[in-house]
N, CA, C and O atoms as a MOPAC input file, in Angstrom:
PM7 MOZYME 1SCF
protein

 N    -13.41800 1   -11.49100 1   -24.46400 1
 C    -13.11100 1   -10.12100 1   -24.10200 1
 C    -14.16900 1    -9.18900 1   -24.66600 1
 O    -14.47900 1    -9.22300 1   -25.85700 1
 N    -14.69200 1    -8.39300 1   -23.83000 1
 C    -15.68600 1    -7.43500 1   -24.26900 1
 C    -15.32800 1    -6.05400 1   -23.75800 1
 O    -14.16900 1    -5.72300 1   -23.50800 1
 N    -16.35000 1    -5.29100 1   -23.62100 1
 C    -16.14300 1    -3.94600 1   -23.08400 1
 C    -15.92300 1    -4.00100 1   -21.58400 1
 O    -16.36900 1    -4.92900 1   -20.91000 1
 N    -15.23800 1    -3.00700 1   -21.07700 1
 C    -14.98000 1    -2.95900 1   -19.64600 1
 C    -16.23200 1    -2.49400 1   -18.92100 1
 O    -16.88900 1    -1.53600 1   -19.32900 1
 N    -16.54700 1    -3.19300 1   -17.83700 1
 C    -17.69200 1    -2.81300 1   -17.00000 1
 C    -17.23900 1    -1.75900 1   -15.99800 1
 O    -16.05100 1    -1.45400 1   -15.89400 1
 N    -18.18800 1    -1.21700 1   -15.27400 1
 C    -17.87100 1    -0.19600 1   -14.26000 1
 C    -16.95100 1    -0.77600 1   -13.19000 1
 O    -16.05900 1    -0.08300 1   -12.69900 1
 N    -17.16000 1    -2.04100 1   -12.82600 1
 C    -16.30300 1    -2.68700 1   -11.82600 1
 C    -14.85600 1    -2.75200 1   -12.30700 1
 O    -13.92800 1    -2.50900 1   -11.53500 1
 N    -14.66800 1    -3.07900 1   -13.58100 1
 C    -13.31400 1    -3.14500 1   -14.15200 1
 C    -12.65400 1    -1.77600 1   -14.12600 1
 O    -11.47300 1    -1.66200 1   -13.79700 1
 N    -13.40400 1    -0.73700 1   -14.46900 1
 C    -12.86800 1     0.62100 1   -14.42200 1
 C    -12.49500 1     1.00400 1   -12.98800 1
 O    -11.48400 1     1.66800 1   -12.76000 1
 N    -13.31300 1     0.58300 1   -12.03100 1
 C    -13.01800 1     0.85900 1   -10.62500 1
 C    -11.73200 1     0.19500 1   -10.17300 1
 O    -10.92100 1     0.80100 1    -9.47300 1
 N    -11.54700 1    -1.07100 1   -10.58200 1
 C    -10.30200 1    -1.76200 1   -10.24900 1
 C     -9.09600 1    -1.07700 1   -10.87700 1
 O     -8.05400 1    -0.92900 1   -10.23900 1
 N     -9.24200 1    -0.66400 1   -12.12100 1
 C     -8.14700 1     0.02100 1   -12.81200 1
 C     -7.81700 1     1.34100 1   -12.13400 1
 O     -6.64400 1     1.68000 1   -11.97700 1
 N     -8.82900 1     2.08400 1   -11.73200 1
 C     -8.61200 1     3.35300 1   -11.03700 1
 C     -7.92000 1     3.12400 1    -9.69300 1
 O     -6.99400 1     3.85100 1    -9.33500 1
 N     -8.37200 1     2.11400 1    -8.95600 1
 C     -7.75000 1     1.80600 1    -7.66600 1
 C     -6.28200 1     1.42400 1    -7.83700 1
 O     -5.41700 1     1.89100 1    -7.09700 1
 N     -6.01500 1     0.57500 1    -8.81600 1
 C     -4.63700 1     0.17300 1    -9.08000 1
 C     -3.77200 1     1.37200 1    -9.46100 1
 O     -2.63600 1     1.48700 1    -8.99900 1
 N     -4.29500 1     2.26100 1   -10.29400 1
 C     -3.50700 1     3.42200 1   -10.70900 1
 C     -3.24200 1     4.36500 1    -9.53800 1
 O     -2.16200 1     4.94800 1    -9.44700 1
 N     -4.21800 1     4.52000 1    -8.64200 1
 C     -4.00300 1     5.36800 1    -7.46500 1
 C     -2.94900 1     4.76900 1    -6.53900 1
 O     -2.08500 1     5.48100 1    -6.02800 1
 N     -3.02500 1     3.46200 1    -6.32800 1
 C     -2.03200 1     2.81700 1    -5.46400 1
 C     -0.64200 1     2.86000 1    -6.08800 1
 O      0.33500 1     3.18700 1    -5.41400 1
 N     -0.55500 1     2.53400 1    -7.35600 1
 C      0.73800 1     2.49100 1    -8.04100 1
 C      1.32900 1     3.89900 1    -8.16300 1
 O      2.48700 1     4.11800 1    -7.80500 1
 N      0.55200 1     4.83400 1    -8.65800 1
 C      1.03500 1     6.20300 1    -8.83300 1
 C      1.30900 1     6.89100 1    -7.51500 1
 O      2.26700 1     7.65500 1    -7.39300 1
 N      0.46100 1     6.62100 1    -6.51500 1
 C      0.65100 1     7.21600 1    -5.19600 1
 C      1.96100 1     6.79400 1    -4.56800 1
 O      2.59600 1     7.56600 1    -3.84900 1
 N      2.36000 1     5.57200 1    -4.84200 1
 C      3.62900 1     5.07300 1    -4.30600 1
 C      4.79300 1     5.92400 1    -4.80000 1
 O      5.64900 1     6.32100 1    -4.00900 1
 N      4.83300 1     6.20500 1    -6.09400 1
 C      5.91200 1     7.02100 1    -6.64400 1
 C      5.83500 1     8.45600 1    -6.13600 1
 O      6.85900 1     9.06500 1    -5.82300 1
 N      4.62400 1     8.99500 1    -6.05700 1
 C      4.42500 1    10.36600 1    -5.58600 1
 C      4.93400 1    10.52900 1    -4.16000 1
 O      5.70600 1    11.44300 1    -3.87200 1
 N      4.49600 1     9.63400 1    -3.26000 1
 C      4.88900 1     9.75900 1    -1.86000 1
 C      6.35000 1     9.39800 1    -1.64000 1
 O      6.97100 1     9.91600 1    -0.71100 1
 N      6.91300 1     8.53300 1    -2.46000 1
 C      8.33600 1     8.23000 1    -2.35200 1
 C      9.16400 1     9.46900 1    -2.67000 1
 O     10.14400 1     9.75500 1    -1.98300 1
 N      8.77400 1    10.20300 1    -3.70300 1
 C      9.51300 1    11.41600 1    -4.05000 1
 C      9.42600 1    12.45500 1    -2.94500 1
 O     10.42400 1    13.09800 1    -2.61700 1
 N      8.25400 1    12.62300 1    -2.37100 1
 C      8.10100 1    13.57300 1    -1.26500 1
 C      8.93900 1    13.11900 1    -0.06700 1
 O      9.62000 1    13.92600 1     0.56600 1
 N      8.88300 1    11.83000 1     0.23300 1
 C      9.62600 1    11.30700 1     1.37800 1
 C     11.12700 1    11.50200 1     1.19700 1
 O     11.82700 1    11.83600 1     2.15200 1
 N     11.62500 1    11.29900 1    -0.01600 1
 C     13.06200 1    11.46100 1    -0.23900 1
 C     13.50700 1    12.90200 1    -0.05900 1
 O     14.65100 1    13.15100 1     0.32100 1
 N     12.63100 1    13.84500 1    -0.32200 1
 C     12.98000 1    15.26400 1    -0.13300 1
 C     12.88400 1    15.70200 1     1.31500 1
 O     13.69500 1    16.50600 1     1.77600 1
 N     11.89900 1    15.18000 1     2.04100 1
 C     11.56700 1    15.72300 1     3.35800 1
 C     12.01700 1    14.87000 1     4.54100 1
 O     12.19400 1    15.39000 1     5.64300 1
 N     12.20300 1    13.57800 1     4.32900 1
 C     12.45800 1    12.66400 1     5.43900 1
 C     13.76900 1    11.92200 1     5.17400 1
 O     14.10800 1    11.62100 1     4.03000 1
 N     14.49100 1    11.63700 1     6.24600 1
 C     15.75600 1    10.91700 1     6.08900 1
 C     15.48100 1     9.47700 1     5.63600 1
 O     14.39800 1     8.95000 1     5.89200 1
 N     16.44100 1     8.84400 1     4.97300 1
 C     16.23300 1     7.47000 1     4.50000 1
 C     15.90500 1     6.48100 1     5.61400 1
 O     15.07900 1     5.58900 1     5.41800 1
 N     16.53200 1     6.62200 1     6.77000 1
 C     16.27100 1     5.69700 1     7.86500 1
 C     14.82600 1     5.78600 1     8.34300 1
 O     14.19400 1     4.76200 1     8.60200 1
 N     14.30900 1     6.98400 1     8.46000 1
 C     12.91500 1     7.16600 1     8.88500 1
 C     11.96700 1     6.62300 1     7.82100 1
 O     10.93600 1     6.04100 1     8.15800 1
 N     12.29700 1     6.80300 1     6.54200 1
 C     11.47600 1     6.28100 1     5.45600 1
 C     11.40900 1     4.75500 1     5.52000 1
 O     10.33000 1     4.17500 1     5.39900 1
 N     12.55100 1     4.11100 1     5.70800 1
 C     12.58600 1     2.65400 1     5.80300 1
 C     11.80600 1     2.18200 1     7.02200 1
 O     11.03600 1     1.22700 1     6.92900 1
 N     11.99400 1     2.83100 1     8.15000 1
 C     11.28100 1     2.45500 1     9.36600 1
 C      9.77900 1     2.57000 1     9.17400 1
 O      9.02600 1     1.69200 1     9.59700 1
 N      9.34800 1     3.63000 1     8.54800 1
 C      7.91500 1     3.81800 1     8.30900 1
 C      7.32600 1     2.75300 1     7.39800 1
 O      6.23000 1     2.25200 1     7.64900 1
 N      8.05100 1     2.40700 1     6.34300 1
 C      7.55900 1     1.37500 1     5.42100 1
 C      7.49800 1     0.01200 1     6.09800 1
 O      6.54700 1    -0.74200 1     5.89100 1
 N      8.50500 1    -0.30900 1     6.90500 1
 C      8.51200 1    -1.58000 1     7.62200 1
 C      7.38600 1    -1.60500 1     8.66200 1
 O      6.70400 1    -2.61800 1     8.81500 1
 N      7.19600 1    -0.50500 1     9.36600 1
 C      6.13100 1    -0.44200 1    10.36800 1
 C      4.75400 1    -0.60100 1     9.71500 1
 O      3.89800 1    -1.31500 1    10.23700 1
 N      4.54400 1     0.05500 1     8.58700 1
 C      3.27200 1    -0.07000 1     7.87700 1
 C      3.04800 1    -1.50500 1     7.41100 1
 O      1.94000 1    -2.02800 1     7.52600 1
 N      4.08400 1    -2.14000 1     6.89100 1
 C      3.97200 1    -3.53600 1     6.45100 1
 C      3.65300 1    -4.45000 1     7.63600 1
 O      2.84500 1    -5.36900 1     7.50300 1
 N      4.27300 1    -4.20900 1     8.78200 1
 C      3.99900 1    -5.02100 1     9.97300 1
 C      2.55000 1    -4.87700 1    10.41900 1
 O      1.90700 1    -5.86400 1    10.77700 1
 N      2.04200 1    -3.66800 1    10.39800 1
 C      0.65300 1    -3.43300 1    10.79600 1
 C     -0.30800 1    -4.14800 1     9.84800 1
 O     -1.27500 1    -4.77000 1    10.28900 1
 N     -0.04100 1    -4.05900 1     8.55100 1
 C     -0.91400 1    -4.71700 1     7.57600 1
 C     -0.85000 1    -6.23200 1     7.73900 1
 O     -1.88800 1    -6.89500 1     7.74400 1
 N      0.35700 1    -6.79200 1     7.87300 1
 C      0.49500 1    -8.23500 1     8.05400 1
 C     -0.15500 1    -8.70100 1     9.35300 1
 O     -0.77900 1    -9.76200 1     9.37900 1
 N     -0.02200 1    -7.93700 1    10.41700 1
 C     -0.65400 1    -8.27700 1    11.68400 1
 C     -2.17700 1    -8.29500 1    11.52800 1
 O     -2.84500 1    -9.19200 1    12.04200 1
 N     -2.72200 1    -7.30900 1    10.82000 1
 C     -4.17100 1    -7.26300 1    10.59800 1
 C     -4.64500 1    -8.47000 1     9.78600 1
 O     -5.70200 1    -9.03200 1    10.07100 1
 N     -3.87500 1    -8.86700 1     8.78400 1
 C     -4.22800 1   -10.05000 1     7.97500 1
 C     -4.22200 1   -11.29700 1     8.85400 1
 O     -5.13300 1   -12.12100 1     8.76700 1
 N     -3.20700 1   -11.44100 1     9.69600 1
 C     -3.14000 1   -12.59600 1    10.58500 1
 C     -4.31300 1   -12.62600 1    11.55700 1
 O     -4.89300 1   -13.68400 1    11.79800 1
 N     -4.66100 1   -11.48000 1    12.11100 1
 C     -5.81200 1   -11.39800 1    13.02200 1
 C     -7.09600 1   -11.76200 1    12.30200 1
 O     -7.94100 1   -12.46700 1    12.85400 1
 N     -7.24800 1   -11.28800 1    11.07400 1
 C     -8.44000 1   -11.57000 1    10.28500 1
 C     -8.55900 1   -13.06900 1    10.00400 1
 O     -9.66400 1   -13.61200 1     9.97300 1
 N     -7.43600 1   -13.72400 1     9.80100 1
 C     -7.42700 1   -15.17400 1     9.52300 1
 C     -7.50500 1   -16.01500 1    10.80100 1
 O     -7.64200 1   -17.23700 1    10.72900 1
 N     -7.42100 1   -15.37600 1    11.95900 1
 C     -7.53900 1   -16.10600 1    13.20400 1
 C     -6.24700 1   -16.66400 1    13.75100 1
 O     -6.26800 1   -17.49000 1    14.66300 1
 N     -5.11700 1   -16.22900 1    13.21000 1
 C     -3.81100 1   -16.69100 1    13.69200 1
 C     -3.43300 1   -15.85400 1    14.89800 1
 O     -3.49000 1   -14.62400 1    14.86100 1
 N     -3.04300 1   -16.53900 1    15.97600 1
 C     -2.66500 1   -15.81200 1    17.20200 1
 C     -1.22000 1   -15.34000 1    17.07900 1
 O     -0.34800 1   -16.08600 1    16.63300 1
 N     -0.97700 1   -14.10300 1    17.47600 1
 C      0.36400 1   -13.52300 1    17.44400 1
 C      0.79500 1   -13.24600 1    18.87500 1
 O      0.06200 1   -12.63000 1    19.65000 1
 N      1.97800 1   -13.70100 1    19.21200 1
 C      2.46700 1   -13.47800 1    20.57600 1
 C      2.90500 1   -12.07000 1    20.78800 1
 O      3.34300 1   -11.71800 1    21.88400 1

């Protein structure tokens, strides 16, 4: 273990933005959007990401 390199700091910053952003946007969503729409949006986003991963790996989706 040594000192953190710039790459390590970049990974830490990215992780903190993703992790913290999740809580930030969840709070906004709970105030402004109904729970059903919030769930639908999260599921739709997950489907899009999973579909992109499958396409990248060459798996055909019907």
